Each structure stands twice: as structure tokens, then as C-alpha cells.
C-alpha positions in Angstrom: -127.4 111.6 9.0 -129.6 109.3 7.0 -128.7 105.6 6.8 -126.6 104.6 3.9 -128.0 102.7 0.8 -126.1 99.5 2.2 -127.7 99.7 5.6 -131.2 100.3 4.0 -130.5 97.2 1.8 -129.4 95.0 4.6 -132.5 96.0 6.7 -134.8 95.2 3.7 -133.1 91.8 3.2 -133.5 91.0 7.0 -137.1 91.9 6.8 -137.8 89.7 3.7 -135.8 86.7 5.3 -137.8 87.2 8.6 -141.2 87.2 6.5 -140.1 84.1 4.5 -139.1 82.3 8.0 -142.6 83.2 9.3 -144.3 81.9 6.1 -142.4 78.6 6.2 -143.4 78.0 9.9 -147.0 78.6 9.1 -146.6 76.2 6.3 -144.8 73.6 8.4 -147.8 73.6 11.0 -150.2 72.9 8.1 -148.1 70.0 6.7 -147.6 68.7 10.3 -151.3 68.7 10.9 -152.2 67.2 7.6 -149.6 64.5 8.1 -151.0 63.8 11.6 -154.5 63.4 10.3 -153.3 61.2 7.4 -151.5 58.9 10.0 -154.5 58.9 12.3 -156.9 57.7 9.4 -154.3 55.3 8.0 -153.7 53.7 11.7 -157.5 53.4 12.3 -158.4 51.9 8.9 -155.4 49.6 8.4 -154.0 48.4 11.6 -157.1 47.2 13.5 -159.9 46.9 10.8 -163.0 45.3 12.5 -161.0 44.6 15.7 -163.2 44.2 18.9 -160.1 45.2 20.9 -159.6 48.9 21.7 -156.3 50.6 21.1 -155.0 51.2 24.6 -151.4 52.4 23.7 -152.1 55.8 25.2 -152.8 54.2 28.6 -149.2 52.6 29.0 -147.0 54.3 31.4 -144.1 56.5 29.9 -140.8 57.3 31.6 -138.3 60.0 31.0 -134.7 58.8 30.2 -133.5 60.4 33.5 -135.9 58.1 35.3 -134.3 54.9 33.9 -131.2 53.1 35.1 -129.6 51.6 32.0 -127.7 48.4 31.9 -125.7 46.8 29.1 -126.2 47.4 25.3 -128.5 44.7 23.9 -128.3 45.8 20.3 -127.6 48.6 17.8 -129.1 49.3 14.5 -129.9 51.9 11.9 -132.4 53.7 14.1 -130.7 53.6 17.4 -129.1 51.6 20.3 -131.2 49.5 22.5 -130.1 49.1 26.1 -131.2 47.0 28.9 -133.3 48.7 31.6 -132.3 47.6 35.2 -134.4 50.1 37.2 -137.0 52.8 37.2 -137.1 55.7 39.5 -140.6 56.2 40.6 -142.3 58.9 42.6 -141.6 62.5 42.9 -138.3 62.1 44.8 -140.1 61.6 48.1 -138.2 58.5 49.1 -139.6 56.5 46.1 -136.0 55.6 45.1 -135.1 53.3 42.3 -137.0 50.1 41.9 -135.0 47.3 40.4 -136.5 45.1 37.7 -137.0 41.7 38.9 -137.6 38.9 36.4 
């Protein structure tokens, strides 16, 4: 028994929606790449014009939230909540433990 007209329309609509979704993903990648290139140029040209200091922000250590021991809330705002960090778990779990901050 051949598929009904409704089933054929549904299949065609799904195929069309999938094609549109794929097109949007490709466009999004292009937009993201152009945006990153724009920001890179803007950052280099506006943030440190003529500076003798090199941007070393990529050399700073980074931590996952799961590695941090959080303390009290220091403040809240439109972009989020800032909490005190009271310790950082370092190492790969091989006895490194949590290292407390000492001021």
C-alpha cells in the first residue's frame, strides 16, 4: 500500500525543516567566525595600542567550578552572582586535596 498524501506531505515538511536547520548551522558558524575575527582585531587595535606589554591573559591558570570551594556571596548583579573562593582542589585526585586560600 503506497503512503498517504498526508504522510508524504509530512515527510516533505520534515525534510525541508532539516535542510533549513542545516543551513542555519552553517550560517551561524560563519557569523561566529566573523564575530571572533572582528573582536580579535578590535581587541588588538583598541585595548593595547602601542603597548610594550604583551597580552598574557591566556597564560593565567583556569579552574572548573567543581575544583573550587565556594564561600559567602560577595555580590549580585545583572550578569550574575560573585562568590568568595575559599579553596581550590589541585592535582588529579592523587592526594592533592583542597588547598585553602591564605591571605
